[in-house]
C-alpha positions as CSV (number, residue, x, y, z in Angstrom):
1,X,-6.9,4.0,18.7
2,X,-9.2,1.9,16.3
3,X,-7.6,0.3,13.4
4,X,-9.5,2.5,11.0
5,X,-8.2,5.7,12.7
6,X,-4.7,4.3,12.7
7,X,-5.0,3.4,9.0
8,X,-6.3,6.9,8.1
9,X,-3.4,8.6,10.0
10,X,-0.8,6.4,8.3
11,X,-2.2,6.7,4.9
12,X,-2.3,10.6,5.1
13,X,1.4,10.7,6.3
14,X,2.7,9.0,3.2
15,X,3.9,11.7,0.8
16,X,2.4,11.9,-2.8
17,X,4.8,10.7,-5.3
18,X,7.6,9.8,-3.0
19,X,8.7,6.9,-0.6
20,X,8.9,7.0,3.0
21,X,10.9,4.4,5.3
22,X,8.8,2.7,8.1
23,X,11.0,4.2,10.6
24,X,10.3,7.8,9.3
25,X,6.7,6.9,9.1
26,X,6.5,5.5,12.6
27,X,8.0,8.7,13.9
28,X,5.8,10.8,12.0
29,X,2.8,9.1,13.2
30,X,3.9,8.4,16.8
31,X,3.1,4.6,16.5
32,X,5.0,1.6,17.6
33,X,6.3,-0.9,15.3
34,X,3.5,-3.4,15.7
35,X,0.6,-0.9,15.2
36,X,2.4,0.6,12.1
37,X,2.9,-3.0,10.6
38,X,-0.6,-4.0,11.1
39,X,-1.7,-0.7,9.6
40,X,0.6,-1.2,6.5
41,X,-0.6,-4.8,5.9
42,X,-4.3,-3.5,6.0
43,X,-3.5,-0.8,3.6
44,X,-1.6,-3.0,1.2
45,X,-4.3,-5.6,1.2
46,X,-6.8,-2.7,0.3
47,X,-4.4,-1.9,-2.8
48,X,-3.8,1.6,-1.5
49,X,0.1,1.3,-0.9
50,X,3.1,-0.5,-2.0
51,X,5.9,-1.7,0.4
52,X,9.2,-2.1,-1.3
53,X,12.8,-2.4,-0.2
54,X,13.4,1.3,-0.5
55,X,10.4,2.3,1.4
56,X,6.6,2.6,1.3
57,X,4.7,4.5,-1.4
58,X,1.1,5.5,-2.0
59,X,-0.3,4.1,-5.3
60,X,-1.9,6.5,-7.6
61,X,-5.3,6.1,-8.8
62,X,-4.5,4.1,-12.0
63,X,-2.3,1.6,-10.2
64,X,-4.9,1.2,-7.4
65,X,-7.6,0.4,-9.8
66,X,-5.5,-2.0,-11.9
67,X,-4.4,-3.9,-8.7
68,X,-8.1,-4.1,-7.5
69,X,-9.0,-5.4,-11.0
70,X,-6.4,-8.1,-11.0
71,X,-7.1,-9.1,-7.4
72,X,-11.1,-9.4,-7.9
73,X,-11.6,-10.1,-11.6
74,X,-10.0,-13.4,-12.3
75,X,-10.9,-13.6,-15.9
76,X,-8.8,-10.8,-16.8
77,X,-6.1,-11.7,-19.5
78,X,-3.3,-10.0,-17.6
79,X,-1.8,-9.7,-14.1
80,X,0.6,-7.6,-12.4
81,X,3.8,-9.1,-10.8
82,X,6.3,-6.9,-9.0
83,X,5.0,-3.8,-10.8
84,X,5.1,-5.6,-14.4
85,X,1.9,-6.2,-16.3
86,X,2.1,-9.8,-17.7
87,X,0.0,-11.8,-19.9
88,X,-2.1,-14.4,-17.7
89,X,-1.0,-17.9,-18.4
């Protein structure tokens, strides 16, 4: 399976407004740990998901937009660190 297809599958198996464990997600998608880890890393770099200790969750539109702005617009007066908006130093 191509990486794009794997990412599509994984992203659409993450529930809206809830978290899911990596183990549950791997079982749901039928993927091995290495393929799932690679897909989650790509989705996280694309600012589509967030991985936390309690599981993986899909970012809503506003969160994704804010993360992308912080990532690509270096002249913004704020940044996001661990889900907290902070003034840029």
